[in-house]
C-alpha positions as CSV (number, residue, x, y, z in Angstrom):
1,M,6.5,7.1,21.4
2,F,3.2,8.0,19.7
3,K,0.0,6.8,21.3
4,K,-2.2,7.0,18.2
5,I,-1.4,7.3,14.5
6,L,-3.9,8.4,11.8
7,I,-3.2,6.8,8.4
8,A,-4.0,9.4,5.7
9,N,-4.4,6.9,3.0
10,R,-6.4,3.9,1.8
11,G,-6.0,0.4,0.4
12,E,-3.1,-1.9,1.0
13,I,-0.7,0.7,2.3
14,A,-3.2,1.7,5.0
15,M,-3.5,-2.0,6.0
16,R,0.3,-2.2,6.0
17,V,0.7,0.7,8.4
18,I,-2.2,-0.6,10.7
19,R,-0.4,-3.9,11.0
20,T,2.8,-2.4,12.2
21,C,1.0,0.0,14.6
22,K,-0.7,-3.0,16.2
23,E,2.6,-4.8,16.6
24,M,4.1,-1.7,18.3
25,G,1.1,-1.2,20.6
26,I,0.1,2.0,18.9
27,K,-3.6,2.8,18.3
28,S,-4.6,3.4,14.6
29,V,-7.2,5.6,13.0
30,A,-8.4,4.9,9.4
31,V,-9.9,7.6,7.3
32,Y,-12.1,6.7,4.3
33,S,-14.2,8.1,1.6
34,T,-17.8,7.0,1.0
35,A,-16.5,4.7,-1.8
36,D,-14.2,3.0,0.7
37,A,-16.6,2.3,3.5
38,E,-16.3,-1.4,3.0
39,S,-12.5,-1.5,2.7
40,L,-10.5,-3.7,5.0
41,H,-8.4,-0.8,6.4
42,V,-11.7,0.6,7.8
43,R,-12.5,-2.7,9.5
44,F,-9.1,-3.4,11.1
45,A,-8.2,0.1,12.4
46,D,-9.0,0.9,16.0
47,E,-11.1,3.9,14.9
48,A,-12.4,5.1,11.5
49,V,-13.6,8.5,10.3
50,C,-15.3,9.2,7.0
51,I,-13.6,12.3,5.4
52,G,-15.8,12.9,2.4
53,P,-17.2,11.6,-0.9
54,A,-15.5,9.4,-3.5
55,P,-13.4,11.9,-5.4
56,S,-10.0,12.1,-3.8
57,S,-10.0,15.9,-4.1
58,E,-12.9,15.9,-1.6
59,S,-11.6,13.2,0.7
60,Y,-8.0,11.9,0.7
61,L,-6.6,15.2,-0.6
62,K,-8.8,17.3,1.6
63,M,-6.3,18.5,4.2
64,S,-8.8,20.2,6.5
65,N,-10.9,17.1,6.8
66,I,-7.9,14.9,7.6
67,I,-6.6,17.3,10.2
68,A,-10.1,17.5,11.7
69,A,-10.2,13.7,11.9
70,A,-6.8,13.7,13.6
71,E,-8.0,16.2,16.2
72,I,-11.3,14.6,17.0
73,T,-9.6,11.3,17.6
74,N,-6.6,12.8,19.4
75,A,-4.1,11.3,17.0
76,D,-0.6,12.6,17.8
77,A,0.9,11.6,14.4
78,I,-0.2,11.1,10.8
79,H,1.3,8.5,8.4
80,P,0.6,9.6,4.8
81,G,1.6,6.3,3.1
82,Y,2.5,6.9,-0.6
83,G,0.7,9.0,-3.1
84,F,-2.1,11.5,-2.1
85,L,-0.5,13.9,0.5
86,S,2.7,12.0,1.2
87,E,5.0,14.5,-0.6
88,N,2.9,17.6,-0.1
89,A,4.9,20.3,1.7
90,K,1.8,22.3,2.6
91,F,0.3,19.3,4.4
92,S,3.5,18.5,6.2
93,K,3.6,22.2,7.4
94,I,0.0,22.1,8.5
95,C,0.6,19.0,10.6
96,E,3.5,20.7,12.3
97,E,1.4,23.8,13.0
98,H,-1.2,21.6,14.7
99,Q,1.4,19.8,16.8
100,I,0.7,16.6,14.9
101,K,3.9,14.7,13.9
102,F,4.0,14.1,10.1
103,I,5.7,10.7,9.6
104,G,7.6,11.7,6.6
105,A,9.8,14.5,5.3
106,S,9.6,18.1,6.6
107,A,8.0,20.8,4.4
108,E,11.4,22.2,3.7
109,M,12.8,18.8,2.6
110,I,9.8,18.1,0.4
111,E,10.2,21.5,-1.3
112,R,13.9,21.0,-1.7
113,M,13.7,17.5,-3.2
114,G,10.2,17.4,-4.6
115,D,11.0,19.9,-7.3
116,K,13.2,18.0,-9.7
117,A,15.3,21.0,-10.9
118,S,16.0,22.1,-7.3
119,A,16.8,18.5,-6.3
120,K,19.3,18.1,-9.2
121,S,21.2,21.3,-8.3
122,T,21.3,20.2,-4.6
123,M,22.7,16.8,-5.6
124,I,25.4,18.5,-7.8
125,E,26.4,20.5,-4.7
126,A,26.5,17.3,-2.7
127,G,28.8,15.6,-5.3
128,V,26.3,13.0,-6.4
129,P,26.6,12.1,-10.1
130,C,23.8,13.8,-12.2
131,V,22.7,13.5,-15.8
132,P,24.2,16.3,-17.9
133,G,21.7,19.0,-18.8
134,S,20.2,22.3,-17.8
135,E,21.2,24.0,-14.5
136,G,17.7,24.5,-13.1
137,I,14.6,25.7,-14.8
138,I,14.8,26.7,-18.5
139,P,13.3,30.2,-18.8
140,D,12.4,30.2,-22.5
141,F,12.6,28.2,-25.8
142,K,15.7,30.2,-26.9
143,T,17.6,28.9,-23.9
144,C,16.1,25.4,-24.4
145,K,17.6,25.3,-27.9
146,K,21.0,26.4,-26.6
147,V,21.0,23.9,-23.7
148,A,20.0,21.0,-26.1
149,L,22.9,21.8,-28.4
150,E,25.4,22.0,-25.5
151,T,24.0,18.8,-23.9
152,G,23.9,16.9,-27.3
153,Y,21.0,15.0,-28.8
154,P,19.1,13.0,-27.8
155,V,17.7,14.9,-24.9
156,M,14.8,14.6,-22.5
157,L,12.5,17.5,-21.6
158,K,11.0,17.1,-18.1
159,A,8.4,18.9,-16.1
160,S,10.0,20.2,-12.9
161,A,6.8,19.4,-10.9
162,G,6.3,16.1,-12.9
163,G,5.5,12.6,-12.1
164,G,4.1,9.5,-13.7
165,G,5.6,10.4,-17.1
166,K,3.5,13.6,-17.5
167,G,5.4,16.5,-19.1
168,M,8.2,14.3,-20.4
169,R,9.3,14.3,-24.0
170,A,12.3,12.6,-25.7
171,V,13.8,14.7,-28.5
172,W,16.1,13.1,-31.0
173,K,16.8,16.0,-33.3
174,E,16.6,19.8,-33.3
175,E,13.7,20.2,-35.6
176,D,11.4,18.3,-33.2
177,L,12.4,20.4,-30.2
178,Q,9.9,23.2,-30.4
179,N,6.8,21.0,-30.7
180,A,8.1,18.9,-27.8
181,W,8.7,22.0,-25.7
182,E,5.3,23.4,-26.2
183,S,3.4,20.1,-25.8
184,A,5.3,19.1,-22.6
185,R,4.6,22.5,-21.0
186,Q,0.9,22.3,-21.9
187,E,0.7,18.8,-20.4
188,S,2.6,19.8,-17.3
189,K,0.4,22.9,-16.8
190,A,-2.8,20.9,-17.1
191,A,-1.5,18.1,-14.7
192,F,0.4,20.1,-12.1
193,G,-0.6,23.7,-12.5
194,N,3.1,24.4,-13.3
195,D,4.8,24.5,-16.7
196,D,8.4,24.9,-15.6
197,M,10.7,22.6,-17.6
198,Y,14.3,21.4,-17.3
199,M,16.4,19.2,-19.6
200,E,18.6,16.2,-19.3
201,K,20.7,14.1,-21.6
202,L,18.7,11.1,-22.7
203,I,20.3,8.0,-21.3
204,E,20.1,5.1,-23.8
205,E,19.4,1.6,-22.7
206,P,18.8,2.8,-19.2
207,R,18.0,0.8,-16.1
208,H,15.9,2.4,-13.3
209,I,17.6,1.4,-10.1
210,E,16.8,3.0,-6.7
211,I,18.5,2.9,-3.4
212,Q,16.4,2.6,-0.2
213,I,17.7,5.0,2.5
214,V,16.7,5.8,6.1
215,G,17.9,9.0,7.8
216,D,17.4,10.1,11.4
217,S,17.1,13.4,13.2
218,N,20.8,13.4,14.0
219,G,21.7,13.7,10.3
220,R,22.9,10.1,10.0
221,A,21.7,7.9,7.1
222,C,22.1,4.3,6.0
223,H,21.1,2.4,2.9
224,L,19.2,-0.9,2.5
225,S,20.6,-1.7,-0.9
226,E,18.9,-1.4,-4.3
227,R,15.7,-2.3,-6.2
228,D,15.5,-2.6,-9.9
229,C,12.3,-1.0,-11.2
230,S,13.1,-1.0,-14.9
231,V,10.0,-2.9,-16.1
232,Q,7.6,0.0,-16.6
233,R,4.7,1.0,-18.8
234,R,4.2,4.7,-19.4
235,H,6.7,5.4,-16.6
236,Q,4.6,3.4,-14.2
237,K,6.4,0.4,-12.5
238,L,4.9,-3.0,-13.1
239,T,7.3,-5.3,-11.3
240,E,10.4,-4.8,-9.1
241,E,13.2,-7.0,-7.8
242,T,16.2,-7.0,-5.4
243,P,19.0,-7.5,-5.9
244,S,19.2,-6.1,-9.4
245,P,20.4,-8.7,-11.9
246,F,22.5,-5.8,-13.4
247,M,24.2,-5.0,-10.1
248,T,27.9,-5.7,-9.3
249,D,29.4,-5.5,-5.8
250,E,31.4,-2.4,-6.9
251,L,28.4,-0.7,-8.4
252,R,26.3,-1.4,-5.3
253,E,29.0,0.1,-3.0
254,N,29.3,3.2,-5.2
255,M,25.5,3.8,-5.6
256,G,24.9,3.1,-1.9
257,A,27.6,5.6,-0.9
258,A,26.2,8.2,-3.3
259,A,22.6,7.7,-1.9
260,V,23.9,8.0,1.7
261,K,25.9,11.1,0.8
262,A,22.7,12.6,-0.8
263,A,20.6,11.9,2.3
264,E,23.2,13.2,4.8
265,Y,24.0,16.3,2.8
266,I,20.3,17.4,3.1
267,K,20.0,15.9,6.7
268,Y,17.1,13.8,5.5
269,E,14.9,12.3,8.2
270,G,12.7,9.3,7.5
271,A,12.5,6.6,4.8
272,G,13.1,7.6,1.2
273,T,14.6,6.5,-2.0
274,V,17.3,8.0,-4.1
275,E,16.5,7.0,-7.7
276,F,19.2,6.6,-10.4
277,L,19.4,5.9,-14.1
278,V,22.1,3.4,-14.9
279,D,23.4,3.2,-18.5
280,K,24.7,0.1,-20.3
281,H,28.2,0.8,-19.1
282,R,27.1,0.9,-15.5
283,N,27.5,4.7,-15.1
284,F,24.8,5.9,-12.8
285,Y,23.1,9.3,-12.6
286,F,20.8,10.8,-10.0
287,M,17.3,11.1,-11.3
288,E,15.1,12.1,-8.3
289,M,14.4,11.5,-4.7
290,N,11.2,10.2,-3.3
291,T,10.6,11.5,0.2
292,R,8.2,8.8,1.3
293,I,7.7,5.0,1.5
294,Q,7.6,3.3,-1.9
295,V,5.0,0.9,-3.2
296,E,7.8,-1.7,-3.7
297,H,9.3,-1.5,-0.2
298,P,8.2,-5.1,0.7
299,I,11.0,-6.7,-1.4
300,T,13.6,-4.8,0.6
301,E,12.0,-5.9,3.8
302,Q,12.1,-9.5,2.6
303,V,15.8,-9.6,1.7
304,V,17.2,-7.8,4.7
305,D,14.5,-8.7,7.4
306,Y,13.7,-5.1,8.2
307,D,10.3,-3.5,8.9
308,L,10.5,-0.1,7.1
309,I,7.2,1.2,8.4
310,R,8.4,0.5,12.0
311,E,11.6,2.3,11.2
312,Q,9.7,5.3,9.8
313,I,7.7,5.5,13.1
314,L,10.8,5.1,15.3
315,V,12.7,7.8,13.4
316,A,9.8,10.2,13.5
317,A,9.7,9.6,17.3
318,G,13.4,10.6,17.5
319,V,15.0,7.2,17.8
320,P,18.4,7.2,16.1
321,I,19.2,4.6,13.3
322,S,21.9,2.0,13.7
323,G,23.9,3.5,10.8
324,K,24.5,0.1,9.3
325,N,24.2,-0.4,5.5
326,Y,22.4,-3.6,4.4
327,I,23.2,-6.1,1.7
328,P,20.5,-8.5,0.3
329,Q,20.9,-12.0,1.6
330,L,18.0,-13.4,-0.5
331,H,16.2,-12.6,-3.8
332,S,12.8,-11.0,-3.9
333,I,10.4,-10.0,-6.7
334,E,7.2,-8.0,-6.5
335,C,4.4,-8.1,-9.1
336,R,1.8,-5.3,-8.9
337,I,-1.6,-6.8,-9.4
338,N,-3.8,-4.1,-11.0
339,A,-7.5,-4.3,-11.9
340,E,-6.7,-3.8,-15.6
341,D,-7.1,-5.9,-18.8
342,P,-3.6,-6.6,-20.2
343,Y,-5.2,-7.9,-23.4
344,K,-6.9,-4.5,-24.0
345,D,-4.0,-2.1,-23.5
346,F,-4.3,-2.4,-19.7
347,R,-7.7,-0.8,-19.7
348,P,-9.0,-0.3,-16.1
349,S,-11.4,-2.9,-14.9
350,P,-13.2,-1.7,-11.7
351,G,-16.2,-3.7,-10.3
352,K,-17.1,-6.5,-7.9
353,I,-14.7,-9.3,-7.1
354,T,-17.0,-12.3,-7.2
355,N,-14.4,-14.9,-6.3
356,L,-10.9,-14.6,-4.9
357,H,-8.2,-17.1,-4.1
358,I,-4.9,-15.7,-2.8
359,P,-1.7,-17.8,-3.1
360,G,0.3,-18.9,-0.1
361,G,3.2,-21.1,0.9
362,H,6.8,-20.6,1.9
363,G,8.3,-17.4,0.5
364,V,5.0,-15.9,-0.7
365,R,3.7,-12.6,0.7
366,I,0.5,-10.8,-0.3
367,D,-0.2,-7.1,0.6
368,T,-3.8,-6.4,-0.3
369,H,-7.0,-4.8,0.9
370,V,-9.5,-6.8,-1.3
371,Y,-11.6,-9.8,-0.6
372,S,-14.3,-11.8,-2.3
373,G,-17.3,-9.5,-2.7
374,Y,-15.2,-6.3,-2.5
375,I,-16.2,-3.7,-5.1
376,I,-13.2,-2.0,-6.7
377,P,-14.1,1.7,-7.0
378,P,-13.2,3.5,-10.3
379,N,-12.0,6.6,-8.4
380,Y,-8.5,5.6,-7.4
381,D,-5.3,3.8,-8.6
382,S,-6.1,0.4,-10.0
383,M,-3.6,-1.6,-7.9
384,I,-5.5,-4.2,-5.8
385,A,-2.6,-6.3,-4.5
386,K,1.2,-6.8,-4.4
387,L,2.4,-10.3,-4.8
388,I,6.0,-10.8,-3.4
389,T,8.1,-14.0,-3.7
390,T,11.4,-14.5,-1.9
391,A,13.9,-17.3,-2.3
392,Q,17.7,-18.1,-2.1
393,T,18.3,-17.3,-5.8
394,R,16.7,-15.3,-8.6
395,E,15.8,-18.4,-10.5
396,E,14.0,-19.8,-7.5
397,A,12.2,-16.5,-6.9
398,I,10.9,-16.5,-10.5
399,N,9.8,-20.1,-10.3
400,K,8.0,-19.4,-7.0
401,M,6.3,-16.4,-8.6
402,K,5.1,-18.5,-11.5
403,R,3.6,-21.0,-9.1
404,A,2.0,-18.2,-7.0
405,L,0.5,-16.5,-10.1
406,D,-1.0,-19.8,-11.2
407,E,-2.7,-20.0,-7.8
408,F,-3.9,-16.3,-7.9
409,V,-7.6,-16.4,-8.9
410,V,-9.6,-13.2,-9.2
411,E,-13.0,-13.4,-10.8
412,G,-15.5,-10.7,-11.7
413,V,-12.8,-8.2,-12.9
414,K,-9.8,-8.4,-15.2
415,T,-6.4,-8.2,-13.6
416,T,-2.7,-8.1,-14.7
417,V,-2.1,-11.6,-13.4
418,P,-1.9,-13.0,-17.0
419,F,0.6,-10.3,-17.9
420,H,2.9,-11.1,-15.0
421,R,2.7,-14.9,-15.8
422,Q,3.9,-14.3,-19.3
423,L,6.6,-11.9,-18.1
424,M,8.0,-14.6,-15.9
425,D,8.6,-16.8,-19.0
426,H,10.0,-14.0,-21.2
427,P,13.6,-14.8,-22.1
428,D,14.8,-11.3,-21.7
429,Y,13.3,-11.0,-18.2
430,V,14.5,-14.5,-17.2
431,S,18.0,-13.6,-18.3
432,G,17.9,-10.2,-16.5
433,N,18.5,-8.5,-19.8
434,Y,15.9,-5.7,-19.6
435,T,15.8,-1.9,-19.6
436,T,13.1,0.7,-19.1
437,K,12.3,0.2,-22.8
438,F,11.3,-3.4,-22.2
439,M,7.6,-2.9,-22.5
440,E,7.8,-1.1,-25.8
441,D,8.4,-4.4,-27.6
442,F,6.4,-6.7,-25.2
443,E,3.3,-8.2,-26.7
444,M,0.7,-10.3,-24.8
445,A,0.3,-13.8,-26.2
446,E,-3.4,-14.6,-26.8
447,P,-5.1,-16.4,-23.9
448,E,-5.4,-20.2,-24.2
449,D,-9.0,-21.5,-24.5
């Protein structure tokens, strides 16, 4: 087992990993930028190393600084959390070259599954259902036009190196294809330094449902059931729940089997998710694989009583998994609390938290790194907390979430708490009748005086 783990991340996920390290008797090392000097992960880790100034390109993405921090503290493993370098094949390879265990996917695995076009062709080989579309990268517009006609409109153009909705364009008719092709490539080139595109059939009324999997070094994998991530804004998840209100026993069995097949086909090691689009007829199609821990992992932990960070560490240390598939016994919902103003198109709201009251009680979990007096820096993602409620039924979990949101007080900055409170009363959400298009028609009611 590892003696010391460096957490190459910040915020609540760094705190989350530190907690499990402490419970396992493993020393932890925090790294931080100058903007995060007062963050809780710096305070609670056994050691802390400043790795650079505020911009992430000069700190949390600076591989040489992170490796140096690991070496001077004698860390024998690095946990990358999510975001930043968690799915960076080069960083995974550098860790291996320095005899530091990367608690995540190998460089080969990240390269194979991180590129969406490559991942899709791999899943087709594995026999996992995939959305009809191009076979790999589209070399030019002439081919793009041909593939669109063969696939049938509407189609979705996607950046192969994409993420967060960048380089994606829905195209409903042929005359709009060329503009979409050119603008998507330009956006992808600017965001990722890569303008490779592929195409898929546009799935109408889709649900975004992912299956949590864990694989070990022996090539075995298991699944921990599903999470419904369909409530999104600009392809960024806002809230997640498990089990999905759209799920049936048969669909869960089939999707779970497909996810395990995908993981075992590529001999995946570690925690990851196989993400699917599910149409209104409950046909499901592979979308992508995330080779890291997910922001929304706590809801899975709550419904199957399973520490996913602990399992990541054990698998990285060579411990085999049980091989058992898990079915949710409870219902859990997560609301991402962001420092954004939902009344002003979710405009970021960095600044000082002047007063903070965090909700509690049975079935309420908060993952956060903020406190009263904390200054939210403008340099990073705006998420400041994850509020999770768990209960026997979905209705009880929603009612518990309403109560917890009413107790959640953050003063000094704007947050998405009011949005989530309104969401919990929305008839389509309450009935479970929502798709990835839900936010297109959602309007915030004006705040009460």
